[in-house]
Structures are given as structure tokens and as C-alpha cells.
N, C-alpha and C positions, 0 to 999 in steps of 0.2 A: 503662392499659387494665384494666377491671374484672376480677376474678377469676371464673371460671365457677362456677355454683351448686354443682357437686359438690366443688369445691376449698374453697369457703366452708364447706360443711357438714363436710368432713373437717377443716378447722382448728378448727371449734367442737367437734367430738367429741374431737380431740386435746387441745384446751384442758380440757374436761371431765375427761379422763383424768388430766391433771396436777394436778387439784384446785385450779386457779387459779395454779399456779406460773408466773411470768412469764419472759420471755427465751427462750422456745422457739417455734419457727415451722415450719410445713410450707409449702414454696414450690415452684412450678414453674419450673425453669430449663431453657430449651430443651425438650427432650423427656424430661427426667428430674425425678422428685419428690426433694426434699432435705429433711432435717431440719436446722435451722440453730439454733445456740445457742453462747454463750460458754462453757457448761459442759461441752461436749464436751472430752474430754481432749486435751492437746497432741499435735499430730501427731509422728511420728518425726523428730527433727532440729530441732523448734521450741525455742526458748530460753524459759525460765520467764517472761521480761518480756513475753511474748506470751500470757499466760494469759488476759488479759481480751479478747482478740480472738475475734470470732465465727468459728466454723467450721461447714462444711456437710458432711453426710454423705449421699451418694446413696443412695436406696432402690433395691432390686432390682426391686420392682413397677412395671410402666409406668404412666404417668398416664392417667386417664380415669374416667368414671362407673362402668363395669363392673368396675374393680379397685379403687375407692375403699375398700372394706372391707378388702381384703388390705393395701393401703397403710396404712390406719389401724392395723391390727394389727402391721405392721412397725415403724412410727414409735413405736407405744407400748412394743414391746419394747425399741427403742434407748433410749427415755427411762428405762425401768425399770431396764435393766443399768447405764446411767450413774449412776443414783442409787444403785445397789448397789455401784458401783465395780468391776464385772467386764467393762466394755465396752472393746474394744480396736479400733484402726483396722485394717481389712482392706481392701486394694485389690482389690475383687472384679471390677473391669473390666480390670485388667492381665493381659496375656498372659504365659504362662510364659517363661523365659529360652530363648535360642536353643539351648542345650545340652540342654534337656528335650525327650526324645523326643515328648511330647504336644503341642508347640507348634504343630505344623502340622495338628492335628486340626480338623475343620470347625467344632465347637462353639467352639473358642478363636478361630478366624478370625471367626466371627459376632460374638462378643463384642467382639472388637477392631474390627470394622467399625462396631459402634454407638458405640464410643469415638471413633472417627475422626469419625463423623457429628456427634456432640455438640461436637467441637472446631472443626468447619468451618461447620456450617449456623448462620446468624445472625451469623457473624463474617466469613466469606470468601464466602459463597454463600447462595442461598435454598434452601428445602426441595425446590422444584421442580427447580432445577439439579442437586441431589444425586440426586434420583429419576431424572432423565433421563440424566445424564452421568457419574455415579459408581457408583451402585447396581448397574446391570447388569453393569458390568465386574467389580466386586468379588464378586457373586454367582456369576459363572463361575469365579472363583478358588476359592470355597467348593465349586462343583460338581467342580472338578479334584481338590481334596483328598478329597472323598468317594468319587469313582470308584476312586481308587488311592492307597493310603497311600505317601507319598514319605519317603524316608530323610533327605533334607536339603533345605534351602531351594532350592538351585539346581535340583534335579530337579523340584520342584513348580512353580517359576516357569516353567522351560522348557517343561513340559507345558502350562501355562496359556497362555503366550504364543503358542505354535504353533497355537492355536485361530484365529488371525487370520492373514491372509496377510501375507508379509514386506513391508517397506517400505511399509506403509499407515498412514494417520492412526490407524486403530482400533488397531493394535498399539502404536503409540506411546502412545496414551492409556492402553491396558491397562498397559503397563509402567510409566507414571508414576503410576497409581492404585495399583498393587501396591507400588510403592517408597514412596508416602506411607504405606501401611499398615505396612510394615516400619519406617519411621521413627518411627511412632506407638508401636510396641511397643518400640522400642529394639534391634531386631535388626539385625545387620550386613546390608547388601545385597550379594548376591554380584556380584563384579566383572565375571564373565563375561556378565552380562545385558545389558551396554551394547551389544554387537553384535547381540544378539536384538531390542533396540528398533528398530533399522533406521534407515534415512535416508530420510525422506520425499521429499527431493529426487531420489532414485534413481527413484521412480515418478511423478515430477512430469511434467505435460504439457510437452514441449519449447517449446511456444509460449508458456508462462507462463499467466497467470491467464485465465480464461474471462470475458470481458465481453461485454455486449450491443454488438452493432453498431448503427449508426444505423438501418439497415433493419430489424433486429429490435425496436428500440424503437418504430418507427412500426408495425410489425406487431402489437405488443402493444397499443398505443393503439387500433387498429382493432378488435381482438378484444374488448377490453373495452367498446367502444361498441356492438358488436353482442350482447354477452352479455346475457342476460335477468336474471342473477343479480348483476351487478356494476353499480354506478351511477357517477355524477359524483364522488362523494366518493372511491371506489376509484381512479378515474382520476387525481384530484388527488394521492393519496398516491404513485402510481407516477411521476407527473410530477415530484413533488418530490424523490424520490430521484435521478431522472435528471438534474435541473437543478442540484442542490446536492452530489451525491455523498455522501448521508448514509448512515450506518448505519441500518437499519430501526428500531433502539431509539431513535434520535435524533428520530423523529417525535413522541416523547412530550414534551409541553411546548414544541413548536416554535412559533416566531412568525415571521411574514414581515412585511416592511415594503418600501416603495419605496425604491430607492437614488437617488443623485444624477442618474443618467441615466434614471431611470424603470423601470429593470429591477429585479425583486425581489432581496431580500437576505434570507437566513435567519438567524435569531437562535437558535443552538442552545445550549440549556441543559443538556441530558441528559449526564451524565458517564459515562465507561466506566472501571471499576476493574479492573486486572489486576495481575500480579506485576511488570509493567514500570512500574507508576505509574498515575495517573489523568489523564484528559483534562480540559481546562478549557473553560468557555463560549467560544464564537467566533462570529464573523460570516463568512458565506460568500456571495460574489456569485454570481449566477446565471451558469452556463456551460452553456448548452443545446447540443444537437447542432447541427452547422453549418447544417442546412437549417431550423431552427425560426425563427419570427418573434422579434423582440427582446423582445416582452411574454410569451413562452413559452405562447402560446395562452391570453392573458389569465389568466394564473396567479394574480395578486393579486386580480383580480376574482372568480375562482372561490373562492379562499381565503376572502374576506369573505361570499360568498354562501351557501356551505354547509359550508366547513371540511372537516377530515379525518374519515374514518370513526370510529366509536366503537372499533372493534378496534384502531386503530393507536395508541390511548392506554393499552392494557393493558400491563402490565410482563411479561406472560407470553408474550412472543414474537411481536411483529409480523413479524419475518423469517420464521419458520415459516409464519405465516398467508399471507404474500405468495407464498412458494414454492408452497404448496398451490394458490394461485390459478393460478400459472403451469402447474401440472399440469393443472388443470381447463380451462384455455384451450388446451391441447395445444401449448404452446411447446416448444422443443427440450429434452430431458430433462437436459442438462448445464447449463442456466441456472438460477440461483438469484436470490433478492432482491439479493444482494451483487453480482451482475453489473453492476447500474447504478452501484454505487460504483466498481467496476473500470473501467467505461467512462469515468466522470468523471475518474478518475486519468490515464488514458491520453489524454483530451482535453486535460487541463492540459499534459501533457509533449509529446505529438506535435503537437497543433494549435496550442497557444499558446506552447509552448517554454519553459515555466516551469522553473526550476531545481528539483532534488529537494527543497531546504529549503522552497522557496515552496509546492510542491504538498503536502508534508507539513503545513505550517502550515494551509492551507485544509482539509485532510482530518482534522485533529485527531489526528495521531500523530507519531512521531519520524521524522526523515530515515532512520534505520537501518531502521525498519519499512517505510518507503516504498521504499527502495532494494531491500530484500530481496524485497519483494512485486512490484514493477513494473520492477525493474532490467532483467530480461531483455527485456520488451516495449519498454521506453523506449530502451534502448541499441542494440538490434539493427539498426534502420534506419540509423542514423548510422554503426554500426560497419561494416556492409556497404558503404555508400557510400565510407567512408575507405579500406577495403581495396581496393575496385575502383579507386579513384583512385590509389592507391600502386602497384598492379599496372600500371596503365595508364602511369603516369610511369615505372616501371621499363623497360617495353617500349620507350618513346620514347628513354630514354637508351641502351639496347642498340642501337637502330637508329642 
């Protein structure tokens, strides 16, 4: 990717300041500017045989055309002090040690958040994911530190976590984000925080996941048909989720073909990466609701006629877009786009009687995840029948 004009101009001005001395660069690394050169002194702990290695010094000035002049001044100051032999490594982004009473100050937390962002964005997540699911939680931590000075880590984190209701997913996310921040700083995490994280299962619906019923799927199809804002491509996207149990993100790059029996087969190429690993490409045969025709309302014909809508191919959240469509169509408020995937999983287990391992294979996750997510709904009918039969048999024996 070509460098932006402001960065090219900055590099040229830096080169002019060096009077042509080679081996020095200003580069953009994620969201930080760095001066790179093998002439930078050895870092503390580096051996002399690494003297020829290029090292990078991050600048404190943020990148961008508005700050290019300040960045040039700082880069030139680094070069001049190295040439004079007075420059030393200073880790300006490191948080003070946990025994330092200043380490919980808002400004130190802000600096640490920026450091954590640099280590995650581009490596484990996109900038949009950080902005939506990390930044809001961590900024509330900074707000907690600003409202009232805490004497120790446990006091601050306790105040912060109690901003969310106990045993909710939001509190668990807040806990995990804060713990990642402490790990980035090298601070010990208070052991007593484990119970404040809570147990999401304690607040879980006793019925298990909320899936679309066959009647709700049909109702959704009718409402899309009557809607003036949604068209045939939108209906195709929803029918594809219902028939193949895909994650909304798996609509990206999806291909459909005809199976041996004439029913459609989905060729899923989109991978999902998480701490538990990555999914692999898979083929999923159509498993429509029981009252659908075998051709799934001419799904293949509609696929070739107009394909999926443009919004479904964006990496910035097809699922959120589809859930907004549900709200506009005034479907039940507890339904989301993932409800189609949940309905597919229950169809595999309850209607077809597939084993957990088989269902997990078709859905692109592990049997452990499948059992943890759907086990309550899949096991409950058989368990109730078994208990009733055993109780009835006990009564007959007693008679």
C-alpha cells in the first residue's frame, strides 16, 4: 500500500535534515510513528552481537497531516541526540509498577489503553472491533479512576465492575477487558475479582438459546415480502441463513450449488478466528424447516437470478445489519440474526436426530461448543421422556 502524501513529505524532510545520511527511516506502524535505524543504541539487555540489527523508537506525536510538523521535529531530535551520543531508551508507554501510587491515575490508564490497542489491532482484531467492543469498556474504567482515587487495584476494579449488573455478559466483558489491561502493564490481577466477574449461566434463559420457530420464520418471510424497503435479495439472505444455519459473516464469499438430490448445498469459505482456533471451509447441505418445499422456495434459481444483497458482503457486520432489519419489521425483540443459526442446530438434533459431533461438523464449530450452546435444548425432551418412563415402570413394579 502506498504511503500517504503527508508521510512521504515527512520522510523527505527527515532525509534533508540528515544531510543524506542513509539507514534512517520514519515509518507508520499501526497507529504509531516510529524512527527506525541500526544506529539506534542497543536496548537494555541486548547483546553486542546485535549491534547491526535495526531498532525502532516510537514517537509520542500521533500520526497524521495535522501533526506532521511536530513529528518531524521529534524525529530530528532523536537523530541529533543519537549522533551526539546522548540518546537513551525510555519506555514512555509503560505504566508505572503496581507499587507506585500513581499507577491508577487516569492519564496512566489512558496511556496503557493506547499501548494495548497497538498490540491488539491489526493482530487479533480490526480497529472497528476495538472501537465497538473494547474502547467503551476501558473508557469507563478511566472514568471510574477519575471520579474517585482508589488506594489499590481491587478497590478501583470493584467500583468499575459494579457499574454493570451482576451475572451479565456485559460485566464479564468488562472484567476480561480490564484483566487484559493489567496483563499488558504487568500488574498482578486481584484474585478476588473472579467472583465479581459472575457466572453468565446464572442469568441464562432456562429454556436455552432463543431460536426462531418455524412459524416465526414464515412470519419474517411474509413481512419482508410486504416491506417497501426490503427486496428479493434481502429475503434470499434470510432464507440462506435459515436453510444452512450460517453465521451472518459466512454470507461473505458464499457459493451455492446443486446437490446430488437437486437440493442446494452451501460452500462456506469464510473463516472465524477466535481464542479457541479457526474454522475451516465446509460444505453444508440444505436443512429447511419441515413445511418448506424441497427446493427451498427455488433458492438456487433466486441465487443465480440476483444473488445476495451488497450489504451482506461487507466485513463490517452483516449480523448487526440483519438484526436492525428485524427491529424495523417489528419481529419479537429477543430475536437476532443468530436465531436462524440456533433454529438450524435444533433442527439437526431434534428433527433429524443427528449426533452432537455431526451437528457440530455441519455448523463449523467443536462438539464442546455445540453441547455447551445447545445441550439444554437438545437433551431436555429425551431426558423428560426417559424420566417419565422410569417413573411409570417403577409404579408398575410396585403394583
